[in-house]
N, CA, C and O of each residue as an XYZ file, in Angstrom:
332
protein
N       1.143    -73.227    -45.346
C      -0.023    -72.475    -45.747
C       0.424    -71.289    -46.590
O       1.293    -70.526    -46.169
N      -0.158    -71.122    -47.774
C       0.257    -70.035    -48.649
C      -0.568    -68.791    -48.375
O      -1.711    -68.864    -47.925
N       0.041    -67.649    -48.658
C      -0.656    -66.386    -48.472
C      -1.574    -66.139    -49.654
O      -1.199    -66.387    -50.800
N      -2.771    -65.655    -49.380
C      -3.710    -65.307    -50.437
C      -3.346    -63.936    -50.998
O      -2.962    -63.028    -50.260
N      -3.472    -63.806    -52.303
C      -3.143    -62.536    -52.940
C      -4.425    -61.859    -53.402
O      -5.372    -62.525    -53.820
N      -4.450    -60.543    -53.326
C      -5.577    -59.782    -53.825
C      -5.071    -58.756    -54.819
O      -3.924    -58.312    -54.750
N      -5.945    -58.385    -55.749
C      -5.558    -57.378    -56.732
C      -5.885    -55.977    -56.234
O      -5.464    -54.992    -56.840
N      -6.624    -55.879    -55.147
C      -7.021    -54.596    -54.595
C      -6.216    -54.319    -53.335
O      -5.990    -55.214    -52.520
N      -5.785    -53.070    -53.185
C      -5.111    -52.647    -51.962
C      -6.116    -51.917    -51.084
O      -7.252    -51.679    -51.497
N      -5.699    -51.562    -49.877
C      -6.573    -50.814    -48.985
C      -7.006    -49.492    -49.627
O      -8.182    -49.132    -49.585
N      -6.057    -48.781    -50.215
C      -6.383    -47.517    -50.892
C      -7.288    -47.776    -52.089
O      -8.210    -47.004    -52.354
N      -7.029    -48.858    -52.809
C      -7.865    -49.221    -53.947
C      -9.274    -49.583    -53.513
O     -10.246    -49.248    -54.190
N      -9.383    -50.272    -52.373
C     -10.687    -50.618    -51.821
C     -11.487    -49.355    -51.531
O     -12.659    -49.257    -51.898
N     -10.848    -48.384    -50.869
C     -11.526    -47.125    -50.543
C     -11.981    -46.403    -51.803
O     -13.085    -45.860    -51.847
N     -11.138    -46.395    -52.822
C     -11.487    -45.739    -54.083
C     -12.652    -46.460    -54.764
O     -13.558    -45.817    -55.295
N     -12.628    -47.786    -54.749
C     -13.704    -48.555    -55.364
C     -15.014    -48.346    -54.622
O     -16.067    -48.214    -55.245
N     -14.958    -48.317    -53.308
C     -16.154    -48.090    -52.515
C     -16.735    -46.703    -52.810
O     -17.953    -46.544    -52.894
N     -15.877    -45.717    -52.964
C     -16.325    -44.363    -53.302
C     -16.975    -44.349    -54.684
O     -17.975    -43.661    -54.892
N     -16.414    -45.104    -55.629
C     -16.999    -45.183    -56.971
C     -18.394    -45.798    -56.915
O     -19.312    -45.336    -57.594
N     -18.548    -46.845    -56.100
C     -19.856    -47.486    -55.960
C     -20.869    -46.477    -55.408
O     -21.989    -46.380    -55.910
N     -20.472    -45.732    -54.380
C     -21.371    -44.731    -53.801
C     -21.784    -43.694    -54.842
O     -22.947    -43.296    -54.903
N     -20.829    -43.263    -55.656
C     -21.120    -42.279    -56.692
C     -22.074    -42.852    -57.731
O     -23.022    -42.182    -58.141
N     -21.830    -44.079    -58.156
C     -22.702    -44.719    -59.139
C     -24.116    -44.878    -58.595
O     -25.085    -44.618    -59.308
N     -24.243    -45.298    -57.353
C     -25.567    -45.474    -56.738
C     -26.304    -44.135    -56.689
O     -27.495    -44.063    -56.990
N     -25.596    -43.091    -56.312
C     -26.206    -41.769    -56.251
C     -26.708    -41.344    -57.640
O     -27.819    -40.831    -57.770
N     -25.894    -41.559    -58.661
C     -26.285    -41.200    -60.024
C     -27.495    -42.013    -60.483
O     -28.395    -41.482    -61.134
N     -27.510    -43.299    -60.142
C     -28.638    -44.163    -60.516
C     -29.904    -43.682    -59.811
O     -30.960    -43.580    -60.434
N     -29.804    -43.391    -58.528
C     -30.969    -42.938    -57.767
C     -31.510    -41.607    -58.277
O     -32.715    -41.363    -58.210
N     -30.633    -40.748    -58.784
C     -31.058    -39.446    -59.305
C     -31.611    -39.547    -60.720
O     -32.146    -38.572    -61.248
N     -31.487    -40.715    -61.334
C     -32.023    -40.924    -62.667
C     -31.238    -40.234    -63.760
O     -31.786    -39.899    -64.810
N     -29.946    -40.017    -63.516
C     -29.104    -39.363    -64.514
C     -28.795    -40.323    -65.664
O     -28.487    -41.492    -65.433
N     -28.876    -39.837    -66.879
C     -28.468    -40.625    -68.039
C     -29.591    -41.430    -68.653
O     -30.718    -41.459    -68.159
N     -29.240    -42.087    -69.753
C     -30.192    -42.917    -70.487
C     -30.324    -44.281    -69.807
O     -29.593    -44.604    -68.871
N     -31.268    -45.061    -70.301
C     -31.459    -46.414    -69.784
C     -30.179    -47.234    -69.946
O     -29.769    -47.938    -69.023
N     -29.557    -47.141    -71.106
C     -28.332    -47.889    -71.381
C     -27.200    -47.473    -70.432
O     -26.437    -48.309    -69.948
N     -27.110    -46.166    -70.180
C     -26.090    -45.676    -69.256
C     -26.350    -46.182    -67.834
O     -25.418    -46.506    -67.098
N     -27.623    -46.242    -67.466
C     -27.984    -46.748    -66.140
C     -27.609    -48.222    -66.010
O     -27.061    -48.640    -64.990
N     -27.903    -48.997    -67.030
C     -27.546    -50.420    -67.015
C     -26.035    -50.578    -66.888
O     -25.560    -51.416    -66.121
N     -25.288    -49.785    -67.627
C     -23.825    -49.829    -67.554
C     -23.337    -49.473    -66.154
O     -22.412    -50.101    -65.640
N     -23.949    -48.479    -65.544
C     -23.576    -48.086    -64.176
C     -23.862    -49.212    -63.188
O     -23.062    -49.474    -62.291
N     -25.001    -49.875    -63.353
C     -25.343    -51.002    -62.470
C     -24.337    -52.132    -62.641
O     -23.891    -52.714    -61.653
N     -23.977    -52.449    -63.871
C     -22.995    -53.511    -64.134
C     -21.636    -53.152    -63.544
O     -20.969    -53.997    -62.947
N     -21.231    -51.902    -63.711
C     -19.951    -51.444    -63.170
C     -19.957    -51.518    -61.647
O     -18.995    -51.988    -61.040
N     -21.039    -51.057    -61.036
C     -21.155    -51.107    -59.571
C     -21.112    -52.554    -59.072
O     -20.474    -52.838    -58.059
N     -21.777    -53.457    -59.767
C     -21.780    -54.862    -59.363
C     -20.369    -55.457    -59.410
O     -19.981    -56.210    -58.517
N     -19.613    -55.121    -60.440
C     -18.236    -55.611    -60.548
C     -17.361    -55.043    -59.429
O     -16.556    -55.760    -58.835
N     -17.527    -53.750    -59.150
C     -16.751    -53.121    -58.073
C     -17.101    -53.726    -56.713
O     -16.222    -53.952    -55.881
N     -18.382    -53.984    -56.495
C     -18.813    -54.594    -55.237
C     -18.194    -55.973    -55.084
O     -17.754    -56.331    -53.991
N     -18.152    -56.749    -56.152
C     -17.552    -58.084    -56.087
C     -16.061    -57.998    -55.779
O     -15.543    -58.796    -54.998
N     -15.369    -57.036    -56.386
C     -13.943    -56.856    -56.096
C     -13.727    -56.454    -54.637
O     -12.794    -56.928    -53.988
N     -14.588    -55.584    -54.129
C     -14.492    -55.186    -52.715
C     -14.751    -56.381    -51.800
O     -14.050    -56.576    -50.806
N     -15.757    -57.174    -52.142
C     -16.087    -58.359    -51.348
C     -14.899    -59.332    -51.337
O     -14.550    -59.875    -50.288
N     -14.285    -59.547    -52.493
C     -13.125    -60.432    -52.569
C     -11.983    -59.914    -51.695
O     -11.338    -60.688    -50.987
N     -11.738    -58.608    -51.747
C     -10.689    -58.002    -50.925
C     -10.965    -58.220    -49.436
O     -10.067    -58.591    -48.680
N     -12.208    -57.988    -49.022
C     -12.562    -58.167    -47.610
C     -12.419    -59.625    -47.174
O     -11.949    -59.897    -46.069
N     -12.818    -60.556    -48.029
C     -12.676    -61.973    -47.709
C     -11.206    -62.348    -47.540
O     -10.844    -63.045    -46.592
N     -10.366    -61.886    -48.456
C      -8.938    -62.194    -48.368
C      -8.299    -61.515    -47.163
O      -7.431    -62.091    -46.508
N      -8.726    -60.303    -46.877
C      -8.193    -59.580    -45.727
C      -8.582    -60.283    -44.433
O      -7.764    -60.386    -43.519
N      -9.807    -60.763    -44.344
C     -10.223    -61.451    -43.119
C      -9.433    -62.737    -42.922
O      -9.130    -63.104    -41.787
N      -9.095    -63.430    -44.007
C      -8.254    -64.623    -43.887
C      -6.874    -64.255    -43.368
O      -6.318    -64.948    -42.515
N      -6.324    -63.165    -43.885
C      -5.020    -62.698    -43.431
C      -5.074    -62.303    -41.973
O      -4.165    -62.641    -41.216
N      -6.111    -61.597    -41.556
C      -6.264    -61.194    -40.161
C      -6.392    -62.401    -39.248
O      -5.822    -62.411    -38.157
N      -7.122    -63.408    -39.670
C      -7.236    -64.631    -38.885
C      -5.845    -65.209    -38.617
O      -5.518    -65.547    -37.479
N      -5.047    -65.318    -39.647
C      -3.736    -65.929    -39.510
C      -2.837    -65.099    -38.601
O      -2.172    -65.649    -37.723
N      -2.809    -63.810    -38.796
C      -1.953    -62.945    -37.992
C      -2.417    -62.948    -36.540
O      -1.593    -63.086    -35.636
N      -3.696    -62.801    -36.302
C      -4.212    -62.759    -34.938
C      -4.012    -64.094    -34.225
O      -3.611    -64.126    -33.061
N      -4.280    -65.154    -34.896
C      -4.128    -66.457    -34.264
C      -2.658    -66.758    -33.995
O      -2.334    -67.334    -32.957
N      -1.782    -66.392    -34.885
C      -0.355    -66.613    -34.677
C       0.136    -65.795    -33.484
O       0.905    -66.304    -32.669
N      -0.283    -64.571    -33.370
C       0.156    -63.704    -32.278
C      -0.419    -64.165    -30.938
O       0.257    -64.070    -29.913
N      -1.642    -64.658    -30.935
C      -2.297    -65.036    -29.684
C      -1.925    -66.438    -29.204
O      -1.734    -66.654    -28.007
N      -1.823    -67.381    -30.125
C      -1.653    -68.778    -29.720
C      -0.317    -69.381    -30.135
O       0.100    -70.402    -29.588
N       0.344    -68.768    -31.082
C       1.577    -69.345    -31.602
C       1.317    -70.452    -32.606
O       2.261    -71.054    -33.117
N       0.060    -70.731    -32.897
C      -0.310    -71.776    -33.847
C      -1.177    -71.188    -34.947
O      -1.896    -70.211    -34.739
N      -1.098    -71.789    -36.098
C      -1.965    -71.386    -37.203
C      -3.100    -72.388    -37.324
O      -2.906    -73.535    -37.725
N      -4.277    -71.928    -36.969
C      -5.482    -72.733    -37.157
C      -6.491    -71.898    -37.917
O      -6.441    -70.668    -37.907
N      -7.407    -72.587    -38.575
C      -8.381    -71.863    -39.382
C      -9.673    -71.686    -38.598
O     -10.322    -72.660    -38.216
N     -10.029    -70.453    -38.369
C     -11.290    -70.088    -37.752
C     -11.811    -68.862    -38.467
O     -11.023    -68.011    -38.879
N     -13.121    -68.749    -38.624
C     -13.658    -67.574    -39.329
C     -13.439    -66.297    -38.532
O     -13.493    -66.293    -37.302
N     -13.194    -65.223    -39.254
C     -13.046    -63.903    -38.651
C     -14.443    -63.325    -38.471
O     -15.198    -63.215    -39.437
N     -14.788    -62.959    -37.258
C     -16.121    -62.422    -37.003
C     -15.996    -61.035    -36.386
O     -15.268    -60.829    -35.415
N     -16.723    -60.093    -36.973
C     -16.766    -58.748    -36.433
C     -17.812    -58.697    -35.332
O     -18.869    -59.319    -35.430
N     -17.501    -57.950    -34.286
C     -18.463    -57.768    -33.215
C     -19.461    -56.715    -33.636
O     -19.103    -55.745    -34.304
N     -20.721    -56.901    -33.246
C     -21.749    -55.913    -33.576
C     -21.599    -54.666    -32.761
O     -22.385    -53.731    -32.914
């Protein structure tokens, strides 16, 4: 089984998430022209997708590490967060 690679690191994820929050705040406040708002929405959407990809890859990695430590076997099961 090969390891999945991501282009985002944990620190990069935090920075991207902060950028999304800033963009959303600016959009909600109505700062800038229509074109600038559209650009902010597009940028936020791209950042959100990168964050989502990072989380998906991280959950796969966590599944493998947790299952290996607990059972000694590598099996594929979805990673589920408790509410």
